[in-house]
C-alpha positions in Angstrom: 126.6 101.4 108.4 123.1 103.2 108.6 123.2 107.1 109.4 120.6 106.8 112.5 120.4 103.8 114.7 116.7 103.5 114.2 113.3 105.1 112.3 110.7 106.9 113.6 107.4 107.6 111.5 104.5 109.6 113.1 101.0 111.1 112.4 97.7 112.0 113.6 96.6 109.8 111.1 96.7 105.5 111.8 96.4 104.7 108.5 98.6 106.7 106.3 101.5 105.8 109.5 100.9 102.5 109.3 100.6 102.0 105.3 104.5 104.2 104.8 105.6 101.9 108.3 104.6 98.7 106.0 106.5 100.1 103.1 109.3 100.7 105.1 109.3 97.7 106.5 109.3 95.9 103.6 112.2 97.3 102.1 114.3 97.1 105.4 113.4 93.4 105.5 114.8 92.3 102.0 118.2 93.4 104.2 117.0 90.4 106.0 118.6 86.9 105.6 115.9 84.5 106.4 112.1 85.2 108.3 113.5 84.8 111.3 115.5 87.9 111.4 112.4 90.2 111.1 109.7 90.8 113.7 106.6 92.7 114.2 105.8 93.5 118.0 102.8 95.6 118.9 102.9 98.7 121.1 99.4 99.5 121.3 98.5 100.1 124.9 95.4 100.3 127.0 96.8 101.0 130.3 100.6 101.2 131.6 100.8 97.7 132.7 100.6 97.0 128.8 102.8 99.3 128.1 105.6 97.7 130.5 104.5 94.5 128.2 105.0 96.0 125.1 108.6 97.4 126.1 109.6 94.5 127.2 109.0 92.6 124.1 111.0 94.9 122.2 113.9 95.1 124.5 113.8 91.1 124.0 113.7 91.3 120.6 116.3 94.2 120.0 119.0 92.1 121.8 118.1 89.2 120.4 121.1 88.1 118.0 120.2 86.5 114.5 120.3 83.1 114.6 122.0 82.8 111.5 124.1 86.0 111.6 123.5 89.2 109.1 120.5 91.8 110.7 117.6 91.6 112.4 114.2 94.1 111.6 112.0 94.6 113.9 108.9 96.6 113.8 107.2 98.3 117.2 104.2 99.1 115.6 100.8 100.5 116.3 102.1 102.4 119.2 99.6 104.2 121.3 101.2 105.2 124.0 102.4 108.5 123.0 98.9 110.1 122.5 97.5 112.7 124.7 95.5 110.3 126.4 94.9 108.7 129.8 97.6 106.4 129.3 100.1 108.3 127.2 100.0 111.1 130.3 100.2 108.7 132.5 103.5 109.5 135.2 104.0 105.2 135.0 104.0 105.5 130.9 106.3 108.6 130.9 109.3 106.6 133.2 108.7 104.2 130.6 108.6 106.1 127.7 112.4 107.7 129.3 113.2 103.8 129.4 112.2 103.4 125.8 114.6 106.6 124.9 117.7 104.6 126.7 116.9 101.3 124.3 116.8 103.0 121.3 119.8 104.9 121.9 121.7 102.2 121.8 120.3 100.2 118.9 123.3 99.2 116.9 121.3 99.7 113.4 124.5 97.7 111.5 123.0 94.8 113.8 119.7 95.8 114.2 116.8 97.7 111.9 114.2 99.6 114.5 111.0 100.6 112.9 109.0 102.2 115.1 105.4 103.6 113.6 103.1 105.9 116.4 99.5 107.4 116.0 99.0 110.2 117.4 101.6 111.4 119.3 101.1 114.2 121.6 104.5 116.3 120.0 104.7 118.4 122.5 106.3 116.0 124.8 109.9 115.5 125.1 110.7 112.1 123.4 109.4 112.6 119.9 111.2 116.0 120.3 114.3 113.4 120.6 113.2 111.6 118.0 113.2 114.6 115.3 117.1 114.8 116.0 118.2 111.3 116.5 116.2 108.8 113.8 115.0 108.9 110.8 112.3 110.6 111.5 109.2 110.8 108.9 105.8 113.3 110.0 103.2 111.7 107.7 100.6 114.6 107.1 102.0 117.5 108.8 100.1 119.7 110.8 97.3 120.7 107.7 94.9 117.8 108.1 93.3 119.7 104.8 96.4 120.1 102.9 97.3 116.4 104.0 94.2 114.9 102.9 94.5 116.6 99.9 97.9 115.0 99.3 96.7 111.7 99.8 94.2 112.3 96.6 97.0 114.0 94.1 99.1 111.2 95.4 96.6 108.1 94.9 95.5 109.6 92.1 99.3 109.4 90.7 100.1 105.7 91.5 97.0 105.1 89.5 97.5 107.1 86.7 95.0 109.6 86.3 94.8 112.8 87.9 91.6 115.4 89.6 90.7 119.0 89.1 91.0 121.4 91.9 87.5 121.4 92.0 86.9 117.4 92.0 89.6 117.1 94.3 87.8 120.1 96.9 84.7 118.0 96.2 85.9 114.7 96.8 87.4 115.9 100.2 83.9 117.6 101.1 81.8 114.3 100.7 84.1 112.0 102.3 85.6 113.9 104.7 88.7 112.9 107.0 88.4 109.2 106.6 91.5 108.2 104.6 91.0 104.7 103.8 87.5 105.8 102.3 89.2 108.4 100.2 91.7 106.1 99.1 89.0 103.6 98.3 87.1 106.2 96.4 90.4 108.0 94.7 90.8 103.9 93.3 87.4 103.2 92.1 87.1 106.9 90.0 90.4 106.3 88.7 88.8 102.6 87.6 85.6 104.2 86.1 87.8 106.8 84.3 91.0 104.8 83.2 94.8 105.6 82.9 95.8 108.8 81.1 92.0 110.8 82.3 91.2 113.7 84.4 88.8 113.1 87.1 86.2 116.2 87.0 84.0 117.4 89.5 81.0 115.8 87.4 82.3 112.2 88.2 82.7 112.9 91.8 79.0 114.5 92.0 77.6 110.8 90.2 80.0 108.4 92.1 81.0 109.5 95.5 78.3 109.6 97.8 78.1 112.4 100.7 79.4 110.1 103.4 80.7 113.0 105.6 77.6 114.4 106.6 75.7 111.6 106.6 73.8 113.0 103.3 71.4 111.1 101.6 72.7 113.1 98.7 70.7 112.4 95.4 67.3 113.0 97.5 68.9 116.5 99.5 70.3 117.5 95.9 67.1 117.2 94.4 65.1 118.9 96.6 67.0 121.7 97.1 67.2 121.6 93.6 63.0 122.5 93.2 62.9 119.8 91.2 59.9 117.4 92.3 60.3 115.3 89.8 63.7 114.0 90.7 63.1 114.4 93.9 60.2 111.6 93.7 62.1 109.2 91.5 65.2 109.5 94.2 62.6 108.7 97.3 61.2 105.9 95.1 65.0 104.2 94.3 65.6 105.2 98.1 62.9 102.8 99.6 62.9 100.4 97.0 66.9 99.6 98.3 65.1 99.1 101.8 66.1 102.8 102.9 64.6 104.3 106.1 62.9 108.0 106.2 64.5 108.9 109.2 68.4 109.9 107.5 66.2 111.4 104.7 64.9 114.0 106.9 67.9 114.4 108.9 69.8 115.0 105.8 67.4 117.5 104.6 66.9 119.1 107.9 71.1 119.8 107.6 71.4 121.0 104.9 68.5 123.4 105.3 69.5 124.7 108.8 73.0 125.5 106.5 71.3 127.7 103.9 68.9 129.5 107.0 71.9 130.4 107.9 73.8 131.8 104.8 70.7 133.0 103.4 70.8 135.6 106.8 74.4 136.4 105.6 73.5 137.0 102.6 70.6 138.9 103.0 72.6 140.8 106.3 75.5 142.0 103.7 77.5 140.1 105.4 78.5 137.0 102.4 77.5 136.8 98.8 78.1 133.6 96.7 80.8 133.5 94.4 82.7 131.1 92.2 85.1 130.4 95.1 82.4 129.3 97.1 80.5 131.8 99.9 83.0 135.3 99.9 83.2 136.7 103.4 82.1 133.7 105.7 85.4 133.8 107.3 85.1 137.6 108.2 81.5 137.1 109.5 83.0 134.2 111.6 85.4 136.9 113.2 81.9 139.2 114.1 79.3 136.0 114.9 80.9 132.9 115.6 81.8 133.5 119.4 78.1 133.1 119.8 77.8 129.7 119.0 79.7 128.7 122.0 81.6 125.9 123.1 81.0 124.3 120.2 82.3 126.7 117.5 85.1 124.4 116.5 82.7 121.3 116.1 81.7 120.6 112.4 78.7 120.9 112.8 75.5 121.7 110.8 74.1 124.4 113.5 76.8 126.7 112.7 77.8 128.1 109.6 81.4 128.7 110.2 82.2 124.9 111.1 81.5 124.8 107.0 83.9 124.9 104.1 83.5 128.1 102.5 83.8 126.1 99.3 81.2 122.9 100.1 78.9 125.7 101.6 79.1 127.7 98.3 78.4 124.2 96.7 75.4 123.4 98.6 73.2 127.0 98.3 74.5 127.6 94.6 73.6 123.8 93.9 69.9 125.6 92.6 67.9 128.9 93.4 69.1 130.1 97.1 65.0 130.0 98.8 64.0 133.2 100.8 64.8 133.0 104.5 61.0 132.9 105.1 61.0 129.7 102.5 63.5 127.8 104.2 61.9 127.6 107.5 58.4 126.5 105.4 60.8 123.6 105.1 62.2 123.1 108.0 58.6 123.4 109.7 57.6 120.7 107.3 60.6 118.0 108.4 59.6 118.7 111.8 56.0 117.6 111.2 56.8 115.2 108.5 59.1 113.5 111.1 56.0 113.6 113.4 53.9 112.0 110.8 56.2 109.3 110.6 56.1 108.1 113.6 51.9 108.2 113.6 52.6 106.1 110.0 55.3 104.1 109.9 54.8 101.8 107.6 53.8 104.4 105.3 57.3 106.2 105.2 57.5 107.0 101.7 54.2 108.2 100.9 54.5 110.7 103.9 58.4 112.3 102.4 56.4 112.3 99.1 53.6 114.5 100.3 56.1 116.5 102.0 58.2 116.9 98.9 54.7 117.4 96.8 53.8 120.4 99.3 57.4 121.9 99.1 57.9 121.8 95.7 54.8 122.1 94.0 55.0 125.6 94.4 
């Protein structure tokens, strides 16, 4: 007889939780004698009434006897009412969660295998703590989001028969961000390109992975801040050849320039320096200056260098010669003037950006 009355899988990322849930359900389903012994019930709910409806369906399923005998498998998936949301905090929901706990406690695992997957989950509440002690409990990802995402990269790479250097992993995470689905696809793309047994290097990530996390049109920004005018003009030509628009390019340039202005100020003040591990001293400077950014200090933003990854900031600043502060401020003013020119010349966007690049980089 199984040791636990049910299986509970939770975490902050619904994609990872659902993927592990599918694997666990497939394993449990092999024990069911026929397809009528396997059932999937949605636990997604927008209000208390939908929570009650979902729990009623679960109760009916758990209490149903297999038509041809044997063990039944029930997956209560995509449970959303255990999160710290309006629905999750409602008194009616809390009472229904108590009913769910009573139901799960009475499950006979020899007759019915119950799998519950939920994301996200407010682990401060009593029910998740009870599940930790009374179920086959799995927390996907843990509390460290960066470590969890790095684990995703390494596991996917191992499954695809490749490996990543530490720099390649960090750059991939910086470019893709916390989008787990896209991260998995990028790992598989790089693995297919490199071939089985290969080691993915940072250069391959630079070449093949777009900078989705910042919404950055990476080639144009990389070319511009490297100071290479020919490369910048060629990147602009490729961007507009595929039907691109000028506004996202300007936004990408402004965002990176904002970060570089802050880096330049910290470096000039002796608060930080560029090193092999990125921008050394950034965390120390944050203790002095981060409070000045107000309520937005914890939100990742190009306006606040302290919300950025020190290694990634170092990569941005070190990809070319870091301009002096006056030049960076001049760039920012040029970007503003260029945006105004685009409004006045909407049908000449590429020409406007090319003119800007020449003015900024020809010197």
